[in-house]
N, C-alpha and C positions, 0 to 999 in steps of 0.2 A: 504371263502366259507362254509367250513365246521361251523365256529360259526354261519354264518346265518342261514346255514340248521339246526343247532341244536336249534335257537332261533325260528325259524318258528316251529319246532316239539313241544317246551314248548309252544309257544302261543296255536297251537291245540290241545294239551294235555288239557291244562288249558280250553281251551272253552269246550272241551267234558267232563271234569267234571263239569264244570258249568251247562251244560244242564242237565247231570245225576241229579245233586243234585235239580236242578229245577224241573226236572219229578218226582223225589222221594217225592219234598215237596207237589206236586201236587194230585199224590197218596194217600199220608198220608192224606191231606186234604179231598178228595174224599171218604175216609174211614170214617173219622170223621164224616163228612157231613151224611153218610150212618146209623152211629151209633147214632147220635145225631144231626138231622138237625138243620141248623141254622134259623133264621128268615130273611125274605127276606130284601135285602140291602136297606138303607134308610128309614126304617119303625121305628117308636116308640118301637115296642119290639127289633130290632137290637141294638138300642142306649142304650135302658136298658142291654141288654146281654153284651154289650162292655162297659159298667161300671161296671158291675157286675165282669167280667173278670179282669179288671184293678183294682178294689179293692181287689179281690183276690191275685193277683200278690203282690199288695204292701203289704196286710198283711202278706203274707208268708215271703216276702223279709225281714220286720220289725221284724219278729217273729225270723229270721234267725240270724239278727244282735244282738238281745237281748241275743240269747244262746251263744254267744262269748263272751259276757263282764264277766270280772273274778275280784276280787277284787286286787289291786296291792297295796303293801305296800307303804308308804310314803317314806320310805329312798331310794326305787325305783325311785320314782318320783323326790323327790328333791335333790337326791346325799346321799352321806353315812352318813353324821352328819346330814343331813334333815334339821329341821329349824332354827337350828341355822347356818348354813353355807348360807342358804336363807337370811337371816334376815342380815348376814353380806355383802352379794353381793348387797343388797338393800342399806345399808348404803354405800358401795362404790360408787356404781351408783350416790346416792343423794350428797356425796362428790365431785364427778368428775363434775355434773351439776353446783353445788353453784360454784365450782371453774372457770367453763367456764362462768358463770354470771358475777363473779368478774371481770375476765380479759374484757369481752366485755364492761362492767362498764368503766374501767379504759380506754380504747379504746375511749370510747364517750366522757370520759372528757378530756383525750388529745386532740380530736378533737376540742372540744369546747373551751378548751383555746387557741387552734391554732387559729380559727375563730376569736374570741376576739383580739388575736395579731394583725390580718388581719386587723379588723374593725379600732381598735384603730391608727395602721401606716397609714391605709386611711384616718380618719378623720384629723391626725397630717399633711399629705400631702395637704389636702383639706385646712386645716387653714392656712396653709403656704401660700398657692395658694392666699386664700382670702386676706389674710395680705399685701402680694403683690400687687393685683389689687386695694387695699384701698389706698395702697400708690403710686399708679401710678393715681388714682382718684384725691388725696390730690394734686399731682403735678400740676395735668392738671387743675383742677376745682377750687383749692384754700383748704384752710383750712375748710372751711366750709361744703364740701361735701361728 
């Protein structure tokens, strides 16, 4: 029961804070409208104002990003030994990839050989069956046929 009361207290306090913030925002908006009135909603002037506000916001954001860019030494980006270590890593990756390709080709070759063996065996069985059927036909219909 106590937990339920605490939960409902928290919810009501949250709702009160939310209403207070909403009221503060509306008061601040009213003050801004008194100082610099906005154009009527839906008019061309208001659309232009909104575009200017968005452009200003975007510009300030971009400027704040540019201010934080600093030169970073190549050794920090690529590691302690820099370019040499990077090149060694690239060679290692290429070697691994070529090994994978070689293994893949070997597997494909083995499958092709297996498939050829199966086909050859099938042909031998078929030739044997045909020879047997020809023999039966000779017995039944004579040597001419």
